[in-house]
C-alpha positions, 0 to 999 in steps of 0.5 A: 054617604055615597049618594045624593039627590039630583034634578036631571033632564032625562032627554030633550023635551022631557020634564025634569026628574028628581033622582038618586045618584052617586057623589063624585070624587075630586081629582087632581086640583079639584075639590068636592063641594056640598052645595048650599045654594044654586041659582037658576038661569034662562039657559036652564029652561032653554036647554030643556026645550030647545036643541043644543050642544048637550047630547049626553043625557041625563043632564044635570043643569045649573052652573051658579053654585055656592057651598062648603068644601068637604073633600080635597083632591090631590094638589089642592093647597089654597083651599081647606075643608070647611071653606065657603066657596063659589064657582061656575059649573060646566054645562055638559059636565054633570059632576060640576053642576048645581042642580044636585047636592054635591058637585066638583069644582076646579081649584083654579076657578074657585073663590072663597066667599067673604064673611059678609056675603051669604051662600044665596047671594054668592050663587047669584054671581058666577055665570052672569058675572063671567058673561059680563067679564068675557064680553067686556074683556075678551078679544074680538070676536068673543068680547070687546077687548078692553083691558080687564079692570083687575090687570095692573094699571087698568082700573079707571083706564077708560075714563070719559069713554061712554058705554051703553048697557041694554038691560041693566037690571038683568043679572048680566046687566048688573055685573056689566054696570059694575065692571064698567064702573071699575074700568072707568067708563063714563057716563054709564047709560043703561035701560031698565024698568024705572022701578030699578033706577035707584038700585042700578045707580047704586051699582054705578049707572049714571043714567037709567032710561025707561026700557019702554021708551024707544032708545035712539042715538039722539037720546044718547048723544044728548047725554054724552055730547054731540061730539063724542062717539058711541064706541061700545054697546053691551046688549045684555038682552040680545033679542032681535029688537035690542040687537038692532037698537044697539047696533044703530046706536053705534058710531063708525068703528064701534062695537056691539057685544051680544049674549045670544047669536048675532042676528044675520042682518046685524052681522051683514051690516057690520061688514059694510058699516065699519062696526063690529059685533062680538058674541060672548059665550061665558063658559069658563072651559072654552079654549078662548076663555080659559086664560082670562077666567083663570086670571080673574078668579084669584081676584074674586074674593077681594072684589067682593070683600071691598064691595067693588062687585055686589051680588044680585038681589035674590029670591029663595025658592022653597022645597030645595031642588023641587022648587026649580021647575016652577022657578024655570017656568016663571023665567020662561014666562018673563015673570022675574025682574031684578032678582036672581032665583035661588034654591037650596039643594040640601032642603030637598 
């Protein structure tokens, strides 16, 4: 078989279209993966409707991928045909992406899926996890610059350091909570619909505050003590409102991590108020992320096996790749909460 089904964006503002296209061949240090599950991300509907760096149409979207290794490129020794794997695709590089039936993965940023985790669960991990990881552990201005929890001696390093995570039930928020726990942050305070309170506490949150109640510095200080500074806020939502809220929480010298571009007003205030703002961009191929992600991925299977990192809860959409359009519409209309939407491309 030399062809496959793929869902592509023919050009900006067009509807997504199902086509037949080639199956790519792996190069050096690459493998070909038969995709069993792929997750949907907010970026996937935004790239369809908003101008971006993506210019080479038609475009295959979807960068959260799980499946089976079916072919090895030259030099690959750490994986074998039949291995169950997960990986992050690369926006702008169709051969690596998930809204198709086969994709190419680089061996340096690929991990085996432990036996207790399904393809659907594994596909919920890559991009959101990378966003959380880069935001906490990359150096400013790309992240907060903390010592990564996988580094020798770094687990538990930030004991008694409070962290506030805005949007804990989002995919990024869930992984940020888990990484914060590994790093020892305490207390771990997050905002969410209270319907998710017990679940978020099971991931490591110590306090879950109602997202519909105004979040103030006085509220946080009442939980951590009036003498402790608020040095780190991770905003997993990053609207204008949440960025302002997060920035206002910070003590002098504190850092706000955002997942969308910082508002101009926030950047201007940071320069005068002695605070820092870092915009985390999760793409694993960006020069400032490459080393950090290549250092992380060899640890991924162990962290999943041990339960230190748990996947998102998932909802599987019907009809394979054909289910993506309706799923992205639900995400755009903010009708998804606490779960990751998944498709199974082989069911197309």
